[in-house]
C-alpha positions as CSV (number, residue, x, y, z in Angstrom):
1,M,51.5,39.3,32.7
2,R,53.5,39.6,30.0
3,T,54.9,35.5,29.9
4,Y,50.9,35.0,29.8
5,L,50.5,36.9,27.1
6,E,53.6,35.1,25.6
7,L,51.9,32.3,26.2
8,L,48.6,33.2,24.4
9,E,51.3,34.8,21.6
10,R,52.7,31.4,20.8
11,E,49.6,28.7,21.6
12,A,51.4,27.4,23.9
13,P,49.5,24.0,25.2
14,A,47.5,24.7,28.3
15,V,49.8,22.9,30.6
16,E,52.4,25.3,30.1
17,F,50.2,28.1,31.9
18,E,51.1,26.3,35.2
19,E,54.8,27.3,34.9
20,P,54.8,30.5,35.9
21,I,52.9,30.0,39.3
22,L,55.4,27.5,39.9
23,A,58.4,29.5,39.2
24,A,57.1,31.8,41.5
25,R,56.3,29.7,44.5
26,A,59.9,27.8,43.8
27,T,61.3,31.6,44.5
28,G,59.3,32.3,47.7
29,A,57.3,35.0,46.4
30,S,54.1,35.9,48.8
31,A,50.7,34.7,49.3
32,A,49.3,37.9,47.4
33,E,51.5,37.4,44.5
34,L,50.5,33.9,44.1
35,V,46.8,35.1,44.0
36,E,47.4,37.5,41.8
37,L,49.0,35.2,39.4
38,E,46.4,32.4,39.6
39,S,43.9,35.2,38.7
40,A,46.2,36.2,35.7
41,K,46.2,32.6,34.6
42,L,42.9,32.1,34.7
43,A,42.4,35.4,33.1
44,A,44.6,34.2,30.2
45,L,43.0,30.8,30.0
46,R,39.5,32.2,29.5
47,V,40.9,34.4,26.4
48,R,43.0,31.1,25.2
49,A,39.6,29.2,25.1
50,L,37.8,32.4,23.3
51,L,40.4,32.1,20.7
52,A,40.3,28.7,20.0
53,Q,36.3,28.3,19.9
54,R,36.9,31.9,17.4
55,A,39.2,29.8,15.3
56,R,37.1,27.1,15.3
57,R,34.3,29.1,14.2
58,E,36.0,30.6,11.5
59,A,36.8,27.1,10.1
60,E,33.5,26.0,10.3
61,L,32.6,29.0,8.7
62,S,35.2,28.9,6.0
63,A,33.8,25.3,5.5
64,L,30.2,26.2,4.9
65,F,31.4,28.8,2.7
66,E,33.3,26.6,0.6
67,T,30.6,24.2,0.6
68,A,27.9,26.5,-0.7
69,G,30.5,27.9,-3.2
70,D,30.5,24.4,-4.2
71,L,26.5,24.0,-4.6
72,A,26.7,27.1,-7.4
73,G,29.1,25.3,-9.5
74,L,27.7,21.9,-9.1
75,S,29.0,19.4,-11.7
76,D,29.1,15.7,-9.6
77,L,26.3,15.3,-6.6
78,D,28.5,12.1,-5.5
79,A,31.9,14.3,-5.3
80,M,29.8,17.0,-3.5
81,L,27.8,14.6,-0.8
82,E,31.7,13.1,-0.5
83,A,32.9,16.4,0.3
84,I,30.2,17.1,2.8
85,V,30.6,14.0,4.5
86,H,34.7,14.5,4.6
87,R,34.3,18.4,6.4
88,A,31.8,17.0,8.6
89,R,34.6,14.5,10.2
90,Q,37.0,17.0,10.1
91,L,35.4,19.7,11.9
92,L,33.5,17.7,14.3
93,R,36.8,15.7,14.8
94,A,34.8,12.4,14.3
95,D,36.0,9.3,13.5
96,V,33.8,8.3,11.2
97,S,30.9,10.6,9.0
98,Y,28.2,8.8,6.6
99,M,25.0,9.9,4.8
100,T,22.0,7.8,4.6
101,L,19.0,8.4,1.9
102,H,15.4,8.1,2.1
103,D,14.3,4.8,-0.6
104,D,10.8,5.8,-1.7
105,E,10.5,2.8,-3.2
106,R,11.2,0.6,-0.2
107,G,10.6,3.0,2.6
108,D,13.9,2.8,4.4
109,D,17.2,4.7,4.3
110,Y,20.1,3.2,2.7
111,M,24.2,4.1,3.3
112,R,25.0,7.1,0.8
113,V,28.1,8.0,1.4
114,A,30.7,7.1,4.0
115,N,34.3,8.8,5.3
116,G,36.6,7.1,7.5
117,S,34.7,3.7,7.5
118,A,36.3,0.2,7.5
119,S,33.4,-1.8,8.0
120,A,31.6,-3.3,4.4
121,A,28.6,-4.3,6.6
122,F,28.2,-1.1,7.8
123,Q,28.7,0.7,4.2
124,Q,26.0,-1.7,2.6
125,L,23.6,-0.7,6.5
126,R,19.5,-0.1,5.7
127,L,17.9,1.4,8.1
128,P,14.0,1.2,8.4
129,I,12.1,4.2,9.3
130,G,11.7,4.6,13.6
131,V,14.5,1.8,14.2
132,G,18.4,2.6,15.0
133,L,19.0,6.4,16.0
134,G,19.5,7.3,12.1
135,G,15.9,5.5,11.4
136,L,14.5,7.9,15.1
137,V,16.1,11.2,13.6
138,A,14.7,10.2,10.2
139,Q,11.2,9.3,11.6
140,T,10.7,12.3,13.8
141,V,12.9,15.1,11.4
142,T,14.9,15.9,15.0
143,P,18.3,15.6,15.5
144,Y,19.4,13.0,18.4
145,A,22.4,12.2,19.9
146,T,24.1,9.6,21.9
147,S,27.2,9.4,24.1
148,D,26.9,5.5,24.2
149,Y,25.1,4.3,21.5
150,F,24.5,0.4,22.7
151,A,23.7,1.5,26.5
152,D,20.8,4.1,25.0
153,G,17.5,2.9,25.2
154,R,15.3,6.0,23.8
155,F,15.7,4.1,20.3
156,S,14.7,0.7,19.6
157,H,17.7,-1.5,18.7
158,A,17.6,-4.0,16.0
159,D,20.2,-7.4,15.6
160,D,21.7,-6.4,12.0
161,I,22.4,-2.7,12.6
162,D,24.0,-3.4,15.9
163,G,26.2,-5.9,14.4
164,A,27.2,-3.3,11.9
165,V,27.6,-0.3,14.1
166,K,30.0,-2.7,16.7
167,E,31.6,-4.2,13.9
168,E,32.8,-0.5,12.6
169,G,33.6,-0.1,16.6
170,L,31.6,2.9,17.1
171,V,30.1,4.7,20.5
172,A,29.1,8.2,20.4
173,I,26.9,9.1,17.5
174,L,25.7,12.2,16.1
175,G,22.6,12.6,13.5
176,V,21.0,15.3,11.9
177,P,18.3,15.3,9.4
178,M,18.2,16.5,6.3
179,R,15.3,18.3,5.1
180,L,13.3,19.1,2.2
181,G,10.1,21.3,2.7
182,G,8.8,19.5,5.9
183,R,10.4,16.0,5.5
184,A,13.7,14.1,5.6
185,I,15.3,12.9,2.7
186,G,18.1,11.5,4.5
187,V,20.0,12.0,7.6
188,L,23.9,13.1,8.0
189,F,26.0,11.4,11.0
190,A,29.4,12.5,13.0
191,A,30.4,9.2,14.9
192,N,33.4,8.3,17.1
193,R,34.7,5.1,18.5
194,R,35.4,6.2,22.5
195,L,32.9,8.0,24.4
196,R,31.7,11.6,23.6
197,R,29.5,14.1,24.5
198,F,28.2,16.7,21.4
199,P,27.6,19.9,22.5
200,Q,25.1,22.1,21.3
201,E,27.3,24.2,18.7
202,E,28.6,20.9,17.0
203,V,24.9,20.2,16.4
204,A,23.9,22.8,14.6
205,L,27.2,23.0,12.6
206,L,26.4,19.6,11.5
207,G,22.8,20.9,10.6
208,S,24.3,23.5,8.5
209,L,26.5,20.8,6.4
210,A,22.8,18.6,5.9
211,A,20.7,21.7,5.0
212,H,23.3,22.3,2.6
213,A,23.3,18.3,1.1
214,A,19.7,18.7,1.1
215,I,19.7,21.7,-1.3
216,A,23.1,19.9,-3.3
217,I,20.4,16.8,-3.7
218,D,17.5,19.0,-4.8
219,N,19.4,20.9,-7.4
220,A,20.6,17.9,-8.8
221,R,16.9,16.8,-8.6
222,L,15.6,19.8,-10.6
223,L,19.0,19.5,-13.1
224,Q,17.6,16.2,-14.3
225,E,14.1,17.2,-14.3
226,T,14.9,20.5,-16.6
227,R,17.2,18.3,-19.0
228,A,14.5,15.5,-19.6
229,A,12.1,18.3,-20.0
230,L,14.1,20.1,-22.9
231,A,14.4,16.8,-24.6
232,E,10.7,16.5,-24.6
233,L,10.0,19.7,-26.3
234,S,12.3,18.7,-28.5
235,Q,10.4,16.0,-29.6
236,A,7.2,17.7,-29.6
237,N,7.4,18.6,-33.2
238,S,7.5,15.6,-34.6
239,V,4.9,14.0,-31.8
240,I,2.8,16.1,-33.0
241,R,2.7,15.8,-36.6
242,A,3.1,11.9,-36.2
243,H,-0.2,12.5,-34.2
244,S,-2.0,14.6,-37.1
245,E,-1.3,11.7,-39.7
246,A,-2.4,9.2,-37.4
247,V,-5.7,11.1,-36.7
248,E,-6.0,11.3,-40.3
249,R,-5.9,7.7,-40.9
250,A,-8.1,6.8,-38.2
251,A,-11.0,9.2,-39.8
252,Q,-10.5,7.8,-43.1
253,A,-11.0,3.9,-41.4
254,H,-14.0,5.2,-39.8
255,D,-15.6,6.5,-42.5
256,R,-15.4,3.7,-44.4
257,M,-17.0,2.0,-41.2
258,A,-19.9,4.2,-41.4
259,S,-20.5,3.4,-45.3
260,L,-20.5,-0.2,-44.5
261,V,-23.0,0.0,-41.6
262,L,-25.6,2.3,-43.5
263,H,-25.3,0.3,-46.4
264,G,-26.4,-2.5,-44.3
265,G,-23.4,-4.1,-43.2
266,G,-23.2,-6.1,-40.2
267,V,-20.8,-7.1,-37.6
268,G,-19.1,-9.5,-39.8
269,D,-18.5,-6.8,-42.6
270,V,-17.1,-4.6,-39.8
271,A,-14.7,-7.5,-38.7
272,A,-13.4,-8.5,-42.1
273,M,-12.7,-4.5,-42.8
274,V,-10.7,-4.7,-39.5
275,T,-8.5,-7.8,-40.3
276,E,-8.4,-5.6,-44.1
277,V,-6.4,-3.0,-42.6
278,L,-4.8,-3.9,-39.7
279,G,-4.0,-7.5,-40.6
280,G,-4.1,-10.8,-38.5
281,A,-7.5,-12.7,-37.1
282,V,-10.1,-10.6,-34.7
283,T,-12.9,-12.0,-32.7
284,V,-16.2,-9.7,-31.7
285,L,-17.7,-10.5,-28.5
286,D,-21.1,-9.3,-27.4
287,S,-22.1,-8.1,-23.8
288,H,-21.6,-11.6,-22.6
289,N,-18.3,-12.2,-24.0
290,K,-20.2,-14.8,-26.7
291,P,-18.6,-14.3,-30.3
292,L,-20.6,-12.8,-32.7
293,S,-18.2,-12.6,-35.7
294,T,-14.6,-14.2,-36.0
295,V,-12.7,-13.6,-39.3
296,G,-9.3,-15.7,-39.4
297,S,-7.9,-18.1,-36.4
298,I,-7.6,-16.3,-33.2
299,G,-7.1,-19.5,-30.7
300,A,-8.6,-19.9,-27.3
301,L,-9.2,-16.7,-25.0
302,G,-8.0,-17.2,-21.6
303,A,-8.5,-14.8,-18.8
304,D,-5.9,-12.3,-19.5
305,V,-8.2,-11.2,-22.1
306,F,-11.3,-10.3,-20.0
307,E,-8.6,-8.6,-17.4
308,A,-7.5,-6.2,-20.6
309,Q,-11.3,-5.5,-21.3
310,T,-11.7,-4.7,-17.9
311,A,-8.9,-2.2,-18.2
312,S,-10.2,-1.1,-21.3
313,C,-13.4,-0.4,-20.0
314,A,-11.8,1.5,-17.6
315,T,-9.4,3.7,-19.6
316,G,-11.7,3.8,-23.1
317,R,-8.7,2.5,-24.7
318,T,-6.9,-0.3,-26.7
319,V,-5.0,-2.5,-24.0
320,W,-2.5,-5.5,-24.8
321,T,-2.1,-8.5,-23.4
322,G,0.7,-10.5,-25.0
323,D,0.2,-10.4,-29.0
324,L,-3.7,-9.3,-28.4
325,S,-5.5,-6.1,-29.0
326,V,-8.6,-5.8,-26.7
327,A,-10.8,-2.8,-27.0
328,T,-14.5,-2.0,-25.7
329,V,-17.1,-0.2,-25.6
330,E,-18.9,0.1,-22.5
331,V,-23.1,1.0,-21.9
332,D,-24.2,1.7,-18.3
333,G,-20.6,0.6,-17.1
334,D,-21.1,-2.7,-18.7
335,P,-18.8,-4.2,-21.7
336,L,-21.1,-3.8,-24.8
337,C,-18.7,-4.5,-27.8
338,T,-14.9,-6.0,-27.7
339,F,-12.5,-6.1,-30.2
340,V,-10.2,-8.7,-29.9
341,L,-7.4,-8.4,-32.5
342,R,-4.4,-10.8,-33.0
343,S,-2.1,-9.1,-35.4
344,G,1.4,-10.1,-34.3
345,H,2.3,-6.6,-33.3
346,E,1.8,-3.8,-30.9
347,L,-0.4,-1.2,-32.5
348,D,0.7,2.3,-33.5
349,D,-1.0,5.3,-32.5
350,A,-3.0,5.2,-36.1
351,D,-3.8,1.5,-36.1
352,Q,-5.0,1.8,-32.5
353,R,-7.8,4.5,-33.4
354,I,-8.9,2.2,-36.3
355,L,-9.9,-0.5,-33.7
356,E,-11.3,1.3,-31.6
357,R,-13.4,3.3,-34.0
358,A,-14.2,-0.1,-35.3
359,V,-15.7,-1.0,-31.7
360,L,-17.5,2.0,-31.9
361,A,-19.3,1.3,-35.0
362,T,-20.1,-1.9,-34.6
363,S,-21.3,-1.1,-30.7
364,L,-23.6,1.1,-32.9
365,L,-25.1,-1.1,-34.9
366,L,-25.8,-3.2,-31.8
367,L,-27.6,-0.8,-30.3
368,S,-29.8,-0.3,-33.1
369,Q,-30.7,-4.2,-33.1
370,R,-31.2,-3.5,-29.5
371,S,-34.0,-1.2,-30.0
372,A,-35.8,-3.3,-32.2
373,A,-35.3,-6.2,-29.5
374,D,-36.6,-3.5,-27.1
375,A,-40.0,-3.1,-28.8
376,E,-40.3,-6.6,-29.1
377,G,-39.9,-7.0,-25.8
378,R,-42.3,-4.1,-24.5
379,F,-45.0,-6.1,-26.7
380,R,-44.2,-8.9,-24.4
381,G,-44.4,-7.1,-21.5
382,E,-47.8,-5.4,-22.3
383,L,-49.8,-8.7,-23.1
384,L,-47.8,-10.4,-19.6
385,D,-50.0,-7.0,-17.9
386,D,-52.9,-7.6,-19.4
387,M,-52.8,-11.3,-18.8
388,I,-52.4,-9.9,-15.0
389,A,-55.0,-7.4,-14.7
390,Y,-57.5,-9.6,-16.5
391,S,-61.1,-10.1,-14.7
392,D,-63.9,-10.5,-17.0
393,G,-63.1,-9.6,-20.5
394,D,-62.0,-11.1,-24.6
395,L,-59.7,-14.4,-23.8
396,D,-59.9,-15.3,-27.0
397,A,-57.8,-11.7,-28.2
398,L,-55.3,-12.6,-25.3
399,R,-54.9,-16.2,-26.9
400,E,-54.5,-15.0,-30.4
401,R,-51.8,-12.2,-29.2
402,A,-50.0,-15.2,-27.0
403,R,-50.3,-17.7,-29.9
404,R,-48.8,-14.9,-32.3
405,I,-45.5,-14.6,-30.2
406,G,-45.4,-18.3,-30.1
407,I,-46.9,-18.7,-26.3
408,D,-49.3,-21.5,-25.3
409,P,-51.4,-20.0,-22.0
410,S,-52.8,-23.7,-21.6
411,Q,-49.6,-25.2,-21.3
412,R,-48.4,-25.5,-17.6
413,H,-46.5,-22.2,-16.6
414,V,-44.8,-20.5,-13.5
415,V,-45.3,-16.9,-12.9
416,V,-42.3,-15.5,-11.2
417,V,-42.0,-12.2,-9.5
418,A,-38.1,-10.3,-8.5
419,R,-37.6,-7.9,-6.8
420,H,-34.2,-5.9,-6.9
421,D,-32.8,-2.1,-6.5
422,G,-30.6,-2.2,-9.9
423,R,-31.3,0.0,-13.2
424,R,-34.3,-0.5,-14.1
425,E,-33.4,-0.3,-17.6
426,R,-30.8,-3.3,-17.9
427,A,-33.1,-5.3,-15.8
428,A,-35.9,-5.1,-18.3
429,F,-33.8,-5.9,-21.3
430,W,-32.1,-8.9,-19.3
431,A,-35.6,-9.9,-18.5
432,A,-36.9,-9.4,-22.0
433,S,-34.1,-11.5,-23.4
434,Q,-34.4,-14.4,-20.6
435,A,-38.3,-14.4,-21.5
436,T,-37.5,-14.5,-25.3
437,M,-34.5,-18.0,-24.8
438,D,-37.0,-19.5,-22.3
439,R,-40.3,-19.0,-25.0
440,G,-42.4,-16.9,-22.0
441,L,-42.8,-13.4,-21.4
442,A,-41.6,-10.7,-18.8
443,A,-42.8,-7.2,-18.0
444,A,-41.0,-4.4,-16.0
445,R,-41.7,-2.6,-13.6
446,P,-40.3,0.0,-10.9
447,R,-38.5,-2.2,-8.8
448,E,-39.9,-5.7,-10.2
449,V,-39.6,-8.1,-12.9
450,V,-42.4,-10.3,-13.9
451,F,-42.2,-13.4,-15.4
452,L,-44.6,-16.0,-17.0
453,L,-42.1,-19.2,-18.1
454,P,-43.0,-22.7,-19.4
455,G,-42.9,-25.4,-16.5
456,D,-44.0,-27.1,-13.3
457,T,-41.3,-26.2,-10.5
458,P,-42.0,-22.6,-9.6
459,G,-39.1,-23.0,-6.7
460,A,-36.0,-23.8,-9.3
461,A,-37.2,-21.0,-11.4
462,A,-37.5,-18.6,-8.7
463,E,-34.1,-19.9,-7.7
464,R,-32.3,-19.3,-11.2
465,I,-33.7,-16.1,-12.3
466,A,-32.8,-14.7,-8.5
467,R,-28.9,-16.2,-9.0
468,E,-28.8,-14.9,-12.8
469,L,-30.1,-11.4,-12.3
470,S,-28.5,-10.9,-9.8
471,Q,-24.8,-11.5,-11.5
472,S,-26.5,-9.6,-14.4
473,L,-27.1,-6.6,-11.8
474,G,-24.2,-6.8,-9.9
475,S,-26.7,-6.4,-6.9
476,P,-28.8,-8.8,-4.8
477,A,-32.2,-9.7,-6.4
478,T,-34.6,-11.7,-4.8
479,A,-37.2,-13.8,-6.5
480,G,-40.9,-15.4,-5.2
481,A,-42.8,-17.9,-7.8
482,A,-45.7,-19.6,-7.7
483,G,-47.6,-22.1,-9.8
484,P,-47.8,-24.1,-12.1
485,V,-51.2,-22.1,-14.1
486,T,-52.8,-23.3,-16.8
487,G,-54.9,-20.4,-18.2
488,I,-54.9,-16.6,-18.3
489,E,-57.7,-16.7,-15.8
490,Q,-55.0,-17.9,-13.0
491,V,-52.0,-15.4,-13.7
492,A,-53.3,-12.6,-11.5
493,A,-53.6,-15.0,-8.3
494,A,-50.2,-16.6,-8.8
495,Y,-48.9,-13.4,-9.5
496,R,-49.5,-11.9,-6.2
497,Q,-48.5,-15.2,-4.5
498,A,-45.3,-14.3,-6.1
499,Q,-45.5,-11.1,-4.5
500,R,-46.0,-12.2,-1.3
501,C,-43.3,-15.2,-1.7
502,A,-40.8,-12.6,-2.8
503,D,-41.7,-10.1,0.0
504,T,-41.8,-13.0,2.3
505,L,-37.8,-13.3,1.5
506,V,-36.6,-10.0,2.2
507,T,-38.2,-9.6,5.6
508,L,-36.8,-12.9,6.5
509,G,-33.4,-11.8,5.9
510,R,-33.1,-13.9,2.5
511,T,-32.5,-11.2,0.1
512,G,-30.7,-12.5,-2.5
513,S,-32.4,-16.1,-2.6
514,G,-35.3,-17.7,-4.7
515,A,-38.3,-19.4,-3.1
516,S,-42.0,-20.7,-4.3
517,A,-44.5,-20.9,-0.9
518,D,-43.8,-24.5,-0.2
519,A,-40.3,-24.0,0.5
520,L,-40.8,-21.5,3.0
521,G,-42.1,-23.7,6.0
522,F,-45.1,-22.6,8.2
523,V,-44.8,-19.0,6.7
524,G,-46.0,-20.8,3.1
525,L,-48.9,-21.8,4.8
526,L,-49.3,-18.3,5.9
527,I,-49.1,-16.7,2.2
528,G,-49.8,-19.6,0.0
529,D,-53.1,-20.1,-1.6
530,D,-53.4,-23.6,-1.2
531,N,-52.4,-24.1,2.7
532,D,-50.9,-27.5,1.8
533,V,-50.5,-28.7,5.9
534,S,-50.1,-32.2,5.1
535,G,-46.7,-30.9,3.1
536,F,-46.0,-28.7,6.2
537,L,-46.1,-31.9,8.6
538,A,-44.2,-33.9,6.6
539,S,-41.4,-31.5,6.1
540,A,-41.3,-30.1,9.6
541,I,-41.6,-33.3,12.1
542,G,-42.6,-36.0,9.2
543,A,-39.9,-38.0,10.0
544,V,-40.4,-37.9,13.9
545,V,-43.7,-39.0,13.4
546,D,-42.8,-42.0,10.6
547,Y,-40.1,-43.2,13.5
548,D,-42.1,-43.5,16.3
549,A,-44.8,-45.2,14.0
550,R,-42.1,-47.8,13.4
551,R,-40.5,-48.0,16.7
552,R,-43.2,-47.8,18.6
553,T,-41.4,-45.1,20.5
554,E,-42.7,-41.7,21.7
555,L,-40.5,-39.2,20.6
556,V,-43.0,-37.0,19.3
557,Q,-44.8,-36.7,23.1
558,T,-41.1,-36.0,24.2
559,L,-41.0,-33.3,21.7
560,A,-43.8,-31.9,22.8
561,T,-43.3,-31.9,26.6
562,Y,-39.7,-30.8,26.0
563,F,-41.0,-27.6,24.7
564,G,-44.0,-27.0,26.7
565,C,-41.2,-27.5,29.6
566,G,-39.4,-23.9,28.2
567,G,-37.0,-26.5,27.2
568,S,-36.0,-28.1,30.2
569,L,-34.8,-31.2,30.1
570,A,-35.4,-31.7,34.3
571,K,-38.7,-30.7,34.2
572,T,-39.5,-32.7,31.0
573,A,-38.0,-35.8,32.6
574,Q,-39.8,-35.3,35.5
575,Q,-43.3,-35.0,33.9
576,L,-42.6,-38.1,31.3
577,H,-41.5,-40.1,34.8
578,I,-38.3,-40.8,33.3
579,H,-34.6,-40.6,33.5
580,V,-33.1,-37.4,32.0
581,N,-30.7,-39.3,30.1
582,T,-33.7,-40.8,28.2
583,V,-35.0,-37.7,27.4
584,T,-31.2,-36.3,26.2
585,Q,-31.2,-39.7,24.4
586,R,-34.5,-39.0,23.2
587,L,-33.8,-35.6,21.9
588,E,-30.8,-36.6,20.1
589,R,-32.7,-39.0,17.9
590,V,-34.5,-36.4,17.2
591,A,-31.7,-34.2,16.0
592,S,-30.2,-37.2,13.6
593,L,-34.2,-37.1,12.0
594,I,-34.9,-33.7,11.5
595,G,-31.7,-31.6,11.8
596,A,-29.0,-30.5,14.5
597,D,-30.7,-27.6,13.9
598,W,-33.7,-28.3,15.0
599,Q,-33.8,-25.6,18.1
600,R,-33.1,-22.2,16.2
601,P,-35.8,-20.3,17.3
602,E,-37.2,-20.1,13.6
603,R,-36.6,-24.1,13.0
604,A,-38.3,-24.4,16.7
605,L,-41.4,-22.3,15.9
606,E,-41.9,-24.3,13.0
607,I,-41.5,-27.2,15.2
608,Q,-43.6,-26.2,17.8
609,L,-46.5,-25.2,15.1
610,A,-46.1,-28.8,13.7
611,L,-46.9,-30.2,16.8
612,R,-50.1,-28.5,17.1
613,L,-51.2,-28.8,13.9
614,H,-50.2,-32.5,14.5
615,V,-52.2,-33.2,18.0
616,L,-55.4,-31.3,16.4
617,R,-55.4,-33.7,13.3
618,E,-55.0,-36.7,15.7
619,L,-58.1,-35.4,17.8
620,L,-60.2,-34.2,14.8
């Protein structure tokens, strides 16, 4: 027993603990003595293992305390991380230890520190989240260990990662997450170039080192943020002072612009004042991006200017593109007025405020002008309302009111009704402007605007109104039209027909389009006042009828029989006493005459109705 105590005292290797038993056997010791020696040997080995475990634990705790002490006096983050990786390699008796950190911009992890590595490719490795052992640790925020990396199927393998690991010669790898809050900011690894199992105490030790590394990184971030905050505070007084001076300068310029407007100045006067104060050249754009005034030579405006205009609407501030400064004021979500300034230099805060206040003053001037235009629009709208409501009254009074604004009701006009779900005020303003440009009338009503426009093509007018009003509102507008009319007495009937036409378009799922009754096929017969049967027949089957007349063929009869037989080629052939191929050839000829979509349900319905009307007309 004393022999084993001496072996423990001098920390002898485990193999020497067999020597007392071998010596006893050589001297002829009894079986009982050998059993006692064997028991003493096992107890001594257990004590030896316990002492070794405690020594290792002391070394681990010492390393953790040293790491914590380093954190308290943190001055160099790189040195701290290198020390942690070095300690991890020593404590776990690893061939290589390394650390990866998460890259927020690229969304993967990159190699930050490596100790014991010899491969350049391995030292430059990047790990996508979820790929490789490290990617799995980063994704799950859970430690993972493998005794044989290339034989382990628990994680996804990638050729570039496996190639770098193979070049480094690694076989067994342990990775633990470096947690900050509830997420992994990186992974700490210990790896060997031979097969090895990592016990739980080594996983816990590496996890403790990873926690210290996370604290070091977070402390470095907080230190950097603190220094940045102190730098910002040191400049606060000068910034506030400069800001106050800029506000005062902008206020003075604003007072000058307000005086210009109050004393009858126009858009050109404000633009001239801006170039006088800020220099350079300026152009002022209206709500449709058409120039209202230009001072100096600003050149052609590209798409970047209108992108900057959109950004200025969103932020309410000046936006720069190249050497151009763009400032916009919006009303109801749309630009009302835009200043584009080419000054040759980027505006400081004071100059920016001057430009923005110039836009504001000009916008107030334009709103005043718009109010006057609205008044005229209301007058025109009331006149059109009275024309629509006319039944029996003083026509001369209506004609005189129209004459005063340049409208001659005896000339050919079309009536257009446009249905919409947009803002009534915007639709009314657009309609009044459009009617003025077209020398017509417009009236706004809930969810619709009505036009009386010069011309004799109602369908074309409806298509244009639907397209342009949809663009202005940013939502679909559907327009129906009727006419032409040549007198006030005809306006009311045309208005009702245009309303029916617009309603029909919506019902048919053609929202956002425009048409007159004669463009709606047989539906137009139902809603129209003229009931143009001949026009409908010509549109639906006229080409087939003409072909039969010229070639003495029987396409009309074949088409009627085909529909009568429910679309069956065989039954059609049987009833006409011809071959099925002949039926097919005739129907192909029909398709070439009236269009390949003739069997679509809505076209087929029109064609069948036209065939019946054709037969009735022949009988009569």
